[in-house]
C-alpha positions, -999 to +999 in steps of 0.1 A: +001+001-001+016+038-008+018+066+008-009+081-014-032+054+000-021+055+036-030+097+036-066+090+023-068+057+050-062+081+073-087+110+058-111+082+062-102+074+096-110+110+109-139+112+090-129+137+065-134+110+033-157+080+031-137+049+024-158+020+005-174-002+030-160-042+033-191-071+034-172-094+061-188-099+092-170-089+122-175-089+161-160-067+183-160-089+217-150-094+250-122-127+257-145-139+281-183-137+284-183-136+327-159-120+348-157-128+383-151-100+407-152-086+446-157-053+457-126-029+454-111-053+438-093-046+397-098-069+373-089-072+336-107-073+303-093-081+269-113-069+238-102-088+210-117-084+171-133-114+157-117-137+175-119-174+173-121-180+212-106-212+208-075-198+191-071-163+204-047-151+182-057-159+150-053-130+125-086-109+124-084-094+087-063-108+058-051-074+052-044-067+087-061-033+104-052+001+101-074+017+133-099+014+154-120+026+176-141+016+208-152+021+243-164+001+270-198+009+283-211+008+320-222+024+350-195+045+368-215+039+402-206+003+398-168+000+382-142+027+377-105+028+361-075+047+376-064+065+344-054+066+310-030+040+319-051+018+328-060+014+289-031-010+272-032-013+235-004-034+212+026-015+203+013-015+169-019+007+174-003+029+203-007+058+178-028+081+160-014+068+127+005+099+127+034+100+149+009+110+175-003+089+210-033+069+208-065+082+222-074+074+259-106+088+273-120+088+306-156+095+304-174+107+334-204+094+324-224+059+315-206+060+284-175+043+300-138+042+286-125+043+252-099+045+232-087+050+194-056+040+179-039+032+143-008+017+127+021+044+116+013+058+085+047+046+073+038+007+082+046-012+051+013-039+065-018-037+089-020-050+123-031-086+123-036-099+155-070-099+174-061-081+203-079-048+207-076-034+243-070-043+276-083-026+299-081-027+337-114-020+358-119-014+391-149-026+409-167-003+427-206-023+435-219-047+456-222-081+449-243-091+418-247-093+383-237-062+363-233-060+326-207-042+302-206-037+267-187-025+235-194+001+213-176+027+186-154+052+196-167+081+172-204+086+162-213+082+125-203+093+099-168+093+114-157+059+111-136+039+135-120+002+122-105+006+083-086-021+069-051-016+055-065-010+019-088+016+035-120+000+037-146+011+062-158-024+087-178+000+112-208-011+097-201-046+097-192-055+130-210-068+155-201-054+193-206-080+216-213-078+260-202-098+290-215-099+326-191-090+357-203-112+382-192-097+419-189-119+447-191-110+481-149-109+500-141-140+519-141-118+554-177-112+546-190-143+536-167-159+571-189-131+588-220-144+577-214-181+583-207-176+616-237-155+621-259-184+604-241-213+630-241-192+662-284-182+654-287-223+650-267-230+678-291-208+696-327-219+682-313-257+687-305-251+729-336-233+733-357-261+715-333-288+741-339-264+771-372-285+793-406-269+800-408-259+835 
């Protein structure tokens, strides 16, 4: 791919030109359907493109990926993030395509946390691995089941995902969801168990007490 095509693909990535639309069916999803964590603990989630879960390293696209943009949506009352350093991108995507850094945004709303990156403008091939980003999240909620979901980083008509040939992939992508199962901390479970056993013992003694 020549420098001219790179320049056009970069313009498309930033919504300045309209690229052709690829016809492949793709999925951007989490590496797990369910994550298990505890209140106040951190946990990691990985996001993959068209991931084959039996072989996560399977290349996502034939020509490779030029750019991507995604965000994890959740309620800020339930989960948090320390800062942009908690969003890690593969080295090949950790830029804006023009020599600058990739975008890492911490939204203080239900829009969640987002990132967008691209391979370098002077690269000779696209990104062919499936891993897009790794997020380290902080649990701020009580035990229960909570849903997190993926969405594009940029709103239409600005493109997020382009392959190395400049094709826009956004309309062909299905974005996934996952469940976060928050379990009580061991100390809480132990206290509850002790309280339950003590209550049962008290009731047993009362039943055994002779009637006067």
